[in-house]
C-alpha positions as CSV (number, residue, x, y, z in Angstrom):
1,M,-24.6,5.0,22.4
2,G,-22.3,2.5,20.6
3,L,-21.1,-0.8,21.9
4,N,-17.8,-0.5,23.8
5,I,-16.9,-4.1,24.5
6,I,-16.8,-7.5,22.8
7,D,-17.3,-10.7,24.9
8,A,-16.0,-14.2,23.8
9,K,-19.5,-15.1,22.4
10,M,-19.6,-12.1,20.1
11,L,-16.0,-12.6,19.1
12,S,-16.7,-16.2,18.2
13,K,-19.5,-15.1,15.9
14,M,-17.3,-12.5,14.4
15,F,-14.5,-15.0,13.6
16,L,-17.0,-17.5,12.1
17,A,-18.6,-14.8,10.0
18,G,-15.2,-13.7,8.8
19,A,-14.2,-17.2,7.9
20,K,-17.5,-17.8,6.0
21,N,-17.1,-14.5,4.1
22,L,-13.6,-15.4,3.0
23,E,-14.8,-18.9,2.0
24,H,-17.6,-17.3,-0.2
25,K,-15.0,-15.0,-1.9
26,K,-12.1,-17.5,-2.4
27,E,-12.6,-18.0,-6.1
28,W,-12.7,-14.2,-6.7
29,I,-9.6,-13.8,-4.7
30,N,-8.0,-16.6,-6.7
31,E,-8.6,-14.5,-9.7
32,L,-6.4,-11.7,-8.4
33,N,-3.3,-13.8,-8.4
34,V,-0.7,-12.2,-10.7
35,F,0.3,-15.4,-12.4
36,P,-2.7,-16.7,-14.4
37,V,-1.8,-20.4,-13.7
38,P,-4.5,-23.2,-13.0
39,D,-3.3,-23.8,-9.4
40,G,-4.9,-23.8,-6.0
41,D,-4.1,-20.3,-5.1
42,T,-4.3,-17.6,-2.5
43,G,-8.1,-17.6,-1.9
44,T,-8.1,-21.4,-1.6
45,N,-5.2,-21.5,0.8
46,M,-6.4,-18.7,3.0
47,S,-9.9,-20.1,3.1
48,M,-8.6,-23.7,4.0
49,T,-6.4,-22.2,6.7
50,I,-9.1,-20.2,8.5
51,M,-11.8,-22.8,8.0
52,S,-9.6,-25.2,9.9
53,A,-9.7,-22.7,12.9
54,A,-13.4,-22.0,12.3
55,R,-14.2,-25.7,12.8
56,E,-12.5,-25.7,16.2
57,V,-14.2,-22.4,17.2
58,A,-17.6,-23.8,16.1
59,A,-17.1,-26.8,18.3
60,I,-16.8,-24.8,21.5
61,A,-20.3,-24.8,23.2
62,E,-19.6,-22.0,25.6
63,P,-16.6,-20.0,24.6
64,D,-14.5,-17.9,26.9
65,M,-11.5,-15.9,25.6
66,V,-8.9,-18.5,26.6
67,S,-10.6,-21.5,24.8
68,L,-11.4,-19.3,21.9
69,A,-7.8,-17.9,21.5
70,K,-6.6,-21.5,21.6
71,A,-9.0,-22.7,18.9
72,I,-8.2,-19.8,16.6
73,S,-4.3,-20.1,17.1
74,S,-4.0,-23.8,17.1
75,G,-6.6,-24.5,14.4
76,S,-5.1,-21.9,11.9
77,L,-1.5,-22.9,12.7
78,R,-2.2,-26.6,11.9
79,G,-4.4,-25.9,8.9
80,A,-2.1,-23.3,7.3
81,R,-1.5,-23.8,3.6
82,G,0.6,-21.7,1.3
83,N,2.5,-18.6,2.2
84,S,-0.7,-16.5,2.4
85,G,-2.3,-19.2,4.8
86,V,0.8,-19.3,7.0
87,I,0.9,-15.5,7.2
88,L,-2.8,-15.4,8.0
89,S,-2.3,-18.1,10.8
90,Q,0.5,-15.9,12.2
91,L,-1.8,-13.0,12.4
92,F,-4.3,-14.9,14.3
93,R,-1.6,-16.3,16.5
94,G,-0.4,-12.9,17.6
95,F,-3.9,-11.7,17.9
96,A,-4.8,-14.6,20.2
97,K,-1.7,-14.1,22.4
98,V,-3.3,-10.8,23.6
99,I,-7.0,-11.5,23.8
100,K,-6.5,-14.6,25.9
101,E,-5.6,-12.4,28.8
102,Y,-9.0,-10.7,29.0
103,D,-12.6,-11.7,29.6
104,E,-13.8,-8.8,27.4
105,I,-12.0,-6.7,24.8
106,N,-12.4,-3.0,24.1
107,A,-10.8,-0.7,21.5
108,A,-7.5,-0.3,23.4
109,I,-7.2,-4.1,23.7
110,L,-8.1,-4.7,20.1
111,A,-5.5,-2.2,19.0
112,S,-2.9,-4.1,21.1
113,A,-4.0,-7.3,19.6
114,C,-3.6,-6.0,16.1
115,D,-0.1,-4.8,16.9
116,K,0.9,-8.2,18.3
117,A,-0.6,-9.9,15.2
118,V,1.5,-7.8,12.8
119,E,4.6,-8.3,14.9
120,T,4.1,-12.1,14.9
121,A,3.5,-12.3,11.2
122,Y,6.5,-10.2,10.2
123,K,8.8,-12.3,12.4
124,A,7.5,-15.5,10.6
125,V,8.6,-14.2,7.1
126,M,12.3,-14.3,6.5
127,K,12.2,-11.4,3.9
128,P,8.9,-9.5,4.4
129,K,7.8,-7.8,1.2
130,E,5.7,-4.6,1.2
131,G,2.7,-4.4,-0.9
132,T,1.3,-7.7,0.4
133,I,-1.1,-8.9,3.2
134,L,1.5,-7.8,5.7
135,T,1.4,-4.3,4.5
136,V,-2.4,-4.3,4.7
137,A,-2.3,-5.8,8.2
138,K,0.2,-3.1,9.3
139,G,-1.9,-0.3,7.9
140,A,-5.0,-1.6,9.8
141,A,-3.1,-2.0,13.0
142,K,-1.6,1.5,12.8
143,R,-5.1,3.0,12.3
144,A,-6.4,1.0,15.3
145,N,-3.6,2.4,17.5
146,D,-4.3,6.0,16.3
147,L,-7.9,5.6,17.1
148,A,-7.3,4.1,20.5
149,M,-4.7,6.9,21.4
150,A,-7.4,9.4,20.3
151,G,-9.8,7.9,22.9
152,E,-12.2,6.3,20.4
153,K,-14.3,3.8,22.4
154,D,-17.3,3.2,20.1
155,L,-16.4,-0.2,18.5
156,E,-18.7,0.3,15.5
157,V,-16.8,3.4,14.6
158,F,-13.5,1.9,15.6
159,I,-13.8,-1.3,13.5
160,S,-15.3,0.6,10.6
161,E,-12.4,3.0,10.4
162,V,-9.9,0.2,10.7
163,I,-11.5,-1.6,7.7
164,K,-11.5,1.6,5.7
165,E,-7.8,2.0,6.2
166,A,-7.2,-1.6,5.3
167,D,-9.1,-1.0,2.1
168,A,-7.1,2.1,1.4
169,V,-3.8,0.5,1.9
170,L,-5.0,-2.5,-0.3
171,A,-5.8,-0.1,-3.0
172,Q,-2.2,1.2,-2.8
173,T,-0.5,-2.2,-3.2
174,P,-0.1,-1.9,-7.0
175,E,2.0,1.2,-6.4
176,M,4.2,-0.8,-4.0
177,L,4.7,-3.9,-6.3
178,P,5.2,-3.1,-10.0
179,V,4.0,-6.7,-10.9
180,L,0.6,-6.1,-9.4
181,K,0.3,-2.7,-11.3
182,Q,1.3,-4.4,-14.6
183,A,-1.2,-7.2,-14.1
184,G,-3.9,-4.6,-13.0
185,V,-4.7,-6.3,-9.7
186,V,-4.4,-5.6,-5.9
187,D,-2.6,-8.0,-3.7
188,S,-4.8,-11.1,-3.3
189,G,-3.6,-11.9,0.2
190,G,-4.4,-8.4,1.3
191,Q,-7.9,-8.7,-0.3
192,G,-8.5,-12.0,1.6
193,L,-7.7,-10.3,5.0
194,V,-10.1,-7.4,4.2
195,E,-12.8,-9.9,3.5
196,V,-12.2,-11.6,6.8
197,L,-12.6,-8.2,8.5
198,R,-15.6,-7.3,6.6
199,G,-17.4,-10.6,7.5
200,A,-16.5,-10.1,11.1
201,F,-17.9,-6.6,11.1
202,D,-21.2,-7.8,9.6
203,A,-21.5,-10.1,12.6
204,F,-20.7,-7.3,15.0
205,L,-23.4,-5.2,13.4
206,G,-26.0,-7.9,14.0
207,K,-26.5,-8.9,10.4
208,E,-28.1,-12.3,9.9
209,I,-25.4,-14.7,8.8
210,D,-25.4,-18.5,8.5
211,L,-22.6,-19.5,10.9
212,S,-23.2,-23.3,10.5
213,L,-20.0,-25.2,9.6
214,D,-18.9,-28.7,9.0
215,I,-17.1,-29.5,12.3
216,S,-16.2,-33.0,11.4
217,T,-12.6,-34.1,11.7
218,K,-10.2,-32.0,9.7
219,T,-8.8,-35.0,7.7
220,A,-10.7,-36.3,4.8
221,P,-13.1,-39.2,5.5
222,R,-12.2,-42.8,4.9
223,T,-14.7,-45.2,3.1
224,G,-17.4,-45.3,5.7
225,A,-17.4,-41.6,6.3
226,M,-17.1,-41.0,2.6
227,T,-20.5,-42.5,2.2
228,S,-22.1,-40.1,4.6
229,T,-20.2,-37.2,3.0
230,I,-21.7,-38.2,-0.4
231,E,-25.1,-38.4,1.1
232,A,-24.7,-35.0,2.7
233,Q,-23.7,-33.5,-0.6
234,A,-26.5,-35.2,-2.4
235,S,-29.1,-33.9,0.2
236,A,-27.7,-30.5,0.7
237,E,-30.1,-27.7,-0.1
238,I,-29.1,-25.1,-2.6
239,R,-31.3,-22.1,-1.9
240,F,-30.2,-20.2,-5.0
241,C,-29.5,-22.2,-8.1
242,Y,-27.5,-20.0,-10.4
243,C,-24.1,-18.6,-9.8
244,T,-24.2,-15.5,-11.9
245,Q,-21.3,-13.3,-12.9
246,F,-20.9,-10.5,-15.3
247,L,-19.3,-7.0,-15.9
248,I,-21.1,-3.8,-16.1
249,M,-19.5,-1.3,-18.5
250,L,-20.7,1.9,-16.8
251,S,-22.3,4.6,-18.7
252,K,-21.2,7.0,-16.0
253,P,-19.5,6.3,-12.7
254,F,-21.4,4.7,-9.8
255,N,-22.2,7.0,-7.0
256,I,-22.4,5.7,-3.4
257,K,-26.2,5.6,-3.3
258,Q,-26.4,3.7,-6.6
259,E,-23.9,1.1,-5.4
260,M,-25.7,0.6,-2.1
261,D,-29.1,0.4,-3.9
262,F,-27.7,-2.2,-6.4
263,K,-26.3,-4.3,-3.5
264,D,-29.5,-4.1,-1.6
265,Y,-31.5,-5.2,-4.6
266,L,-29.1,-8.2,-5.2
267,S,-29.6,-9.2,-1.5
268,S,-33.3,-9.3,-2.0
269,I,-33.0,-11.9,-4.9
270,G,-29.9,-13.8,-3.8
271,D,-26.8,-14.2,-1.7
272,S,-23.1,-14.6,-2.0
273,I,-22.9,-11.0,-3.4
274,V,-19.8,-9.4,-4.6
275,V,-19.9,-6.0,-6.3
276,V,-16.5,-4.4,-7.0
277,A,-16.7,-1.1,-8.8
278,D,-14.3,1.4,-10.3
279,D,-15.1,4.5,-12.5
280,E,-15.7,2.4,-15.6
281,I,-16.4,-1.2,-14.7
282,V,-18.3,-3.1,-12.1
283,K,-17.7,-6.7,-11.4
284,V,-20.9,-8.5,-10.1
285,H,-21.2,-12.0,-8.5
286,V,-24.5,-13.3,-7.1
287,H,-26.2,-16.6,-6.4
288,T,-29.8,-16.2,-7.5
289,N,-32.8,-18.1,-8.8
290,D,-33.4,-15.5,-11.5
291,P,-30.2,-14.2,-13.2
292,G,-32.4,-12.2,-15.6
293,L,-33.5,-10.0,-12.7
294,A,-29.9,-9.2,-11.7
295,M,-28.9,-8.4,-15.3
296,Q,-32.1,-6.3,-15.9
297,K,-31.2,-4.2,-12.9
298,A,-27.6,-3.9,-13.9
299,L,-28.6,-2.6,-17.4
300,R,-29.8,0.6,-15.8
301,Y,-26.2,1.5,-15.1
302,G,-24.6,0.5,-18.4
303,S,-24.0,-2.4,-20.9
304,L,-23.1,-6.0,-19.8
305,T,-20.3,-8.2,-20.8
306,T,-18.4,-11.4,-19.8
307,I,-21.6,-13.0,-18.6
308,I,-21.3,-16.5,-16.8
309,I,-24.2,-18.4,-15.5
310,E,-23.7,-21.7,-13.8
311,N,-26.3,-24.1,-12.5
312,M,-25.0,-25.1,-9.1
313,R,-27.5,-27.9,-8.6
314,L,-26.3,-29.5,-11.7
315,E,-22.7,-29.1,-10.6
316,R,-23.5,-30.5,-7.2
317,D,-25.2,-33.6,-8.8
318,E,-22.1,-34.1,-11.1
319,K,-19.8,-33.7,-8.1
320,V,-21.8,-36.3,-6.1
321,S,-21.7,-38.7,-9.1
322,D,-17.9,-38.2,-9.4
323,M,-17.4,-38.8,-5.6
324,M,-19.4,-42.0,-5.8
325,E,-17.4,-43.2,-8.8
326,K,-14.1,-42.3,-7.1
327,Q,-15.3,-44.2,-4.0
328,M,-16.0,-47.3,-6.0
329,Q,-12.7,-47.1,-7.7
330,S,-10.6,-46.3,-4.8
331,T,-7.6,-48.4,-3.9
332,E,-4.9,-48.0,-1.5
333,L,-2.4,-45.5,-2.8
334,P,1.2,-45.1,-1.4
335,V,0.9,-41.4,-0.8
336,R,-0.6,-39.0,1.6
337,S,-2.8,-36.5,-0.3
338,A,-2.6,-32.8,0.5
339,S,-6.3,-32.8,1.1
340,G,-5.6,-34.8,4.2
341,S,-6.7,-38.3,3.2
342,D,-4.2,-40.9,4.4
343,S,-3.6,-44.1,2.7
344,G,0.0,-44.1,3.8
345,D,3.3,-45.1,2.5
346,A,4.5,-48.5,3.6
347,V,6.8,-46.9,6.1
348,S,9.0,-49.3,8.0
349,S,8.4,-49.5,11.8
350,E,12.0,-50.1,12.4
351,H,13.8,-47.2,14.1
352,K,16.6,-45.4,12.1
353,E,18.7,-42.4,12.4
354,T,17.5,-40.5,9.4
355,G,14.3,-40.4,7.3
356,F,13.1,-38.4,4.4
357,I,9.7,-36.7,3.4
358,A,9.0,-35.2,0.0
359,V,6.1,-33.3,-1.4
360,S,5.5,-34.5,-4.9
361,I,2.8,-35.1,-7.4
362,G,2.6,-37.4,-10.5
363,E,3.3,-41.1,-10.8
364,G,6.7,-40.7,-12.3
365,M,7.9,-38.0,-9.9
366,N,6.7,-40.1,-6.9
367,E,8.6,-43.1,-8.2
368,I,11.8,-41.1,-8.6
369,F,11.7,-40.0,-5.0
370,R,11.0,-43.4,-3.7
371,S,13.9,-44.9,-5.7
372,L,16.2,-42.3,-4.2
373,G,15.2,-43.3,-0.6
374,V,12.4,-41.1,0.3
375,D,10.3,-42.7,3.1
376,Y,7.0,-40.7,2.8
377,I,5.4,-38.7,0.0
378,I,2.8,-36.1,0.6
379,E,1.0,-35.8,-2.6
380,G,0.5,-32.1,-3.5
381,G,2.5,-29.1,-4.7
382,Q,1.3,-26.5,-7.3
383,T,-2.3,-27.7,-7.5
384,M,-2.8,-28.3,-3.8
385,N,-0.5,-27.0,-1.1
386,P,-0.2,-29.3,1.9
387,S,-1.1,-27.9,5.3
388,T,1.1,-27.8,8.3
389,E,-0.9,-30.6,9.7
390,D,-0.3,-32.7,6.7
391,M,3.4,-32.2,7.4
392,L,2.9,-33.1,11.2
393,N,1.1,-36.3,10.2
394,A,3.8,-37.3,7.9
395,I,6.6,-36.6,10.5
396,E,4.7,-38.7,13.0
397,K,4.9,-41.7,10.5
398,I,8.7,-41.6,10.2
399,N,10.3,-43.6,13.0
400,A,13.6,-41.6,12.9
401,D,15.6,-39.2,15.1
402,N,16.2,-36.9,12.2
403,V,13.8,-36.1,9.4
404,F,14.7,-34.2,6.2
405,I,11.7,-32.5,4.5
406,F,11.8,-31.3,0.8
407,P,8.8,-29.0,0.3
408,N,9.5,-28.7,-3.5
409,N,7.5,-25.5,-3.8
410,K,8.2,-22.0,-2.6
411,N,4.6,-21.7,-1.3
412,I,5.0,-24.8,1.0
413,I,8.2,-23.7,2.7
414,L,6.5,-21.5,5.4
415,A,4.0,-24.3,6.3
416,T,6.9,-26.8,6.5
417,N,8.9,-24.5,8.8
418,Q,5.8,-24.2,11.0
419,A,5.5,-27.9,11.3
420,K,9.2,-28.0,12.3
421,Q,8.6,-25.5,15.1
422,L,5.7,-27.6,16.4
423,T,7.7,-30.8,16.5
424,T,9.6,-31.5,19.8
425,D,10.5,-35.2,19.6
426,K,12.5,-35.2,16.4
427,N,15.1,-33.1,14.7
428,I,13.4,-31.6,11.6
429,I,15.6,-30.3,8.7
430,V,13.8,-28.3,6.1
431,I,15.8,-28.1,2.9
432,P,14.1,-25.0,1.1
433,T,13.5,-26.6,-2.2
434,K,11.3,-24.6,-4.4
435,T,10.8,-27.1,-7.3
436,V,10.7,-30.8,-7.7
437,P,14.1,-30.9,-9.6
438,Q,15.6,-29.1,-6.7
439,G,14.2,-31.8,-4.3
440,I,15.6,-34.6,-6.5
441,T,19.1,-32.9,-6.5
442,A,19.0,-32.5,-2.7
443,I,18.3,-36.0,-2.0
444,I,20.9,-37.2,-4.5
445,N,23.5,-35.1,-2.6
446,Y,22.7,-36.8,0.7
447,V,25.8,-38.6,2.1
448,P,25.2,-41.1,5.0
449,D,28.8,-40.9,6.3
450,I,28.7,-37.2,7.1
451,S,26.8,-35.3,9.8
452,I,23.3,-34.0,9.7
453,E,24.6,-30.5,9.7
454,E,27.1,-31.1,6.9
455,N,24.4,-32.7,4.8
456,E,22.1,-29.8,5.3
457,S,24.8,-27.4,4.2
458,V,25.6,-29.5,1.1
459,M,22.0,-30.0,0.1
460,T,21.1,-26.4,0.5
461,R,24.2,-25.2,-1.5
462,E,23.5,-27.8,-4.3
463,V,19.8,-26.8,-4.8
464,Q,20.8,-23.2,-5.4
465,R,22.6,-24.4,-8.5
466,V,19.5,-25.9,-10.1
467,A,17.5,-23.7,-12.5
468,T,13.9,-24.8,-13.1
469,G,11.3,-24.1,-15.9
470,Q,7.8,-25.2,-16.0
471,V,5.3,-25.0,-18.8
472,T,1.6,-24.6,-18.2
473,Y,-1.3,-22.7,-19.7
474,A,-2.9,-19.3,-18.9
475,V,-6.4,-19.2,-17.4
476,R,-6.9,-15.5,-18.1
477,D,-5.6,-12.5,-20.1
478,T,-2.9,-10.5,-18.4
479,M,0.4,-8.6,-18.8
480,I,3.4,-9.9,-16.9
481,D,7.2,-9.1,-17.3
482,D,6.2,-7.0,-20.4
483,K,4.7,-10.1,-22.0
484,E,1.1,-10.0,-23.2
485,I,-0.6,-13.2,-22.2
486,H,-4.0,-14.5,-23.5
487,Q,-6.2,-17.1,-22.0
488,G,-5.2,-20.5,-23.3
489,D,-1.5,-19.4,-24.2
490,F,1.3,-21.7,-23.0
491,M,3.7,-20.1,-20.6
492,G,7.2,-21.2,-19.7
493,I,7.7,-20.1,-16.1
494,G,11.3,-19.8,-14.8
495,D,12.6,-19.3,-11.2
496,K,12.1,-15.5,-11.4
497,G,9.4,-15.0,-13.9
498,I,7.8,-15.7,-17.2
499,L,10.6,-16.8,-19.8
500,A,8.3,-17.7,-22.9
501,V,4.8,-17.3,-24.1
502,G,3.1,-18.6,-27.2
503,T,0.4,-20.8,-28.7
504,D,2.6,-23.8,-29.6
505,L,3.5,-25.9,-26.5
506,H,6.8,-27.4,-27.6
507,E,8.0,-24.0,-29.1
508,V,7.3,-22.4,-25.7
509,A,9.1,-25.2,-23.9
510,F,12.2,-25.0,-26.2
511,N,12.3,-21.1,-25.9
512,M,12.0,-21.5,-22.1
513,V,15.1,-23.7,-22.0
514,K,17.1,-21.3,-24.2
515,E,16.2,-18.5,-21.7
516,M,17.2,-20.7,-18.7
517,M,20.6,-21.8,-20.0
518,S,24.0,-20.6,-19.1
519,D,27.6,-21.8,-19.8
520,E,27.9,-23.4,-16.4
521,Y,25.1,-26.0,-16.9
522,E,26.1,-29.5,-17.9
523,L,22.9,-31.5,-17.4
524,I,19.3,-30.8,-18.6
525,S,16.6,-33.0,-17.2
526,I,13.1,-33.0,-18.9
527,Y,10.1,-34.5,-17.0
528,Y,6.9,-34.8,-19.1
529,G,3.4,-34.6,-17.6
530,D,0.4,-36.9,-17.6
531,I,-1.0,-35.6,-20.9
532,I,2.2,-35.7,-22.9
533,K,3.0,-38.7,-25.1
534,E,6.5,-40.0,-24.9
535,E,7.2,-39.5,-28.6
536,Q,6.2,-35.9,-28.2
537,A,8.6,-35.5,-25.3
538,Q,11.4,-37.3,-27.2
539,K,11.1,-34.7,-30.1
540,L,11.5,-31.8,-27.6
541,A,14.5,-33.6,-26.0
542,D,16.1,-34.1,-29.4
543,M,15.7,-30.4,-30.2
544,V,17.2,-29.4,-26.8
545,Q,20.1,-31.9,-27.3
546,A,20.8,-30.4,-30.8
547,E,20.8,-26.9,-29.4
548,F,23.0,-27.7,-26.4
549,C,25.3,-30.4,-27.7
550,S,27.8,-30.0,-24.9
551,C,25.2,-30.9,-22.3
552,D,23.7,-34.3,-21.3
553,V,19.9,-34.4,-21.8
554,E,17.8,-36.8,-19.8
555,L,14.2,-37.5,-20.5
556,Q,12.0,-39.0,-17.8
557,F,8.3,-39.5,-17.2
558,G,7.0,-37.2,-14.4
559,G,3.3,-37.8,-14.8
560,Q,2.6,-34.4,-13.1
561,P,-0.8,-32.7,-13.9
562,I,-1.3,-29.1,-15.0
563,Y,2.5,-28.6,-16.0
564,S,3.1,-30.3,-19.4
565,Y,6.9,-30.1,-18.8
566,I,9.1,-29.5,-15.8
567,I,12.7,-28.9,-17.0
568,S,15.9,-28.4,-15.0
569,A,19.4,-27.4,-15.7
570,E,22.4,-27.8,-13.5
């Protein structure tokens, strides 16, 4: 007879196992992102969100449902990063609202908790989009309710069927969002949720899983703690040395038995196993001490391609060396990093009516915001989305009744709004800026002599008039907006998609500007990144000025990483 109830101790194990599974799979999930940009992406954001909650769960010696629900909800809310992380935290929040009322949970209660999770997450998103993590969660919740209504009490059957449905809905996401279908991927957020469910189910089944976590403070350590962190990194045991990845070009489709046998074999020689199969190709990821054995076994099923083998001990040693060098070179910087380390802006302790916080990255960009009156800068953005807790800590630093926040990235707005909801002692005004140029325009339009409400209205209206383009490089081959993109190509990304692609950086930047422009724009601002020389940027500015002679063209040093140029028109 199957197990019909889950107590707090078991649910704690399941949550930690789900978190660990997502953490192991985060890089693979990152690869599912439609835009092939070198950013901290969905897998990273979801993993950092759930690990924030997992640390709080792991710190409970004797969990009950009330303490467990609180740890899951508060930990994920404060640690939420990016849209996918915020949605995941809202799913957990809704789930926790139901389970905290019970000492043990059964299938009916699980179904109710899944319903509440979906309801809470949908409410958190202003314009929910189908074909995303929300759709996968909704499909899983519906299946849970159907099973509960049918009287299914065996939780092994119940959870297994829910995961199967989540997988089936995930497989359909490319049919719901054409951009996914064109890129040949499923929704990355939905995949992340499925991995959490799979990890939790493994723990429920009693599979042996390492649930140990770093339960130190959530913020990055200061100098003294950094030393112990480096020592821990240096002494950390790496059981399996080689991170091995490859594709199997199948000679004939995998059957279920072959897939299970192959996974079992990989389990016998390593861990961190991912095997994703379709009719023609199998993607394999395994940590092992003998990559040859994994590949030799794989050759039974077809030919191998895209083989990547990385020595994780060597990478660990290089990372430790880099950490030591950074510790020796560290000086106090006037920003708060999105990773949580706080060296702090020199914020005045004098109370004032209004303060300003901006998310920014790059020496030049940060200086522009400071010169415009921003009190506190959270360093982050495309390459690292700040968490809700980063926002809360910044808000705490500002001694003002009203605090305007400029997220300057569409993937940070939800986390900022979540921080606003958690703040009770100050009036928080979130201006939904999606790019750094929009943030600059917003604060330029602040007028001290008008009300907070009027300023919010003016800023919000003005940022909508700013068009932004950003030039970066592709990290993989893909097809987006009917544009064929190859790894290493430069891409000009506008507010609504890819505007230009090519192998020449400045040609791509120039073509991107041409696609952005309309007759209403009068000012073009070009911010060049940390690897661009001023004379190169000036040549681009001259080209743009010659093409759009009726516009003013301003060239400024941004110093931003990853994005060679950020260009706005207004």
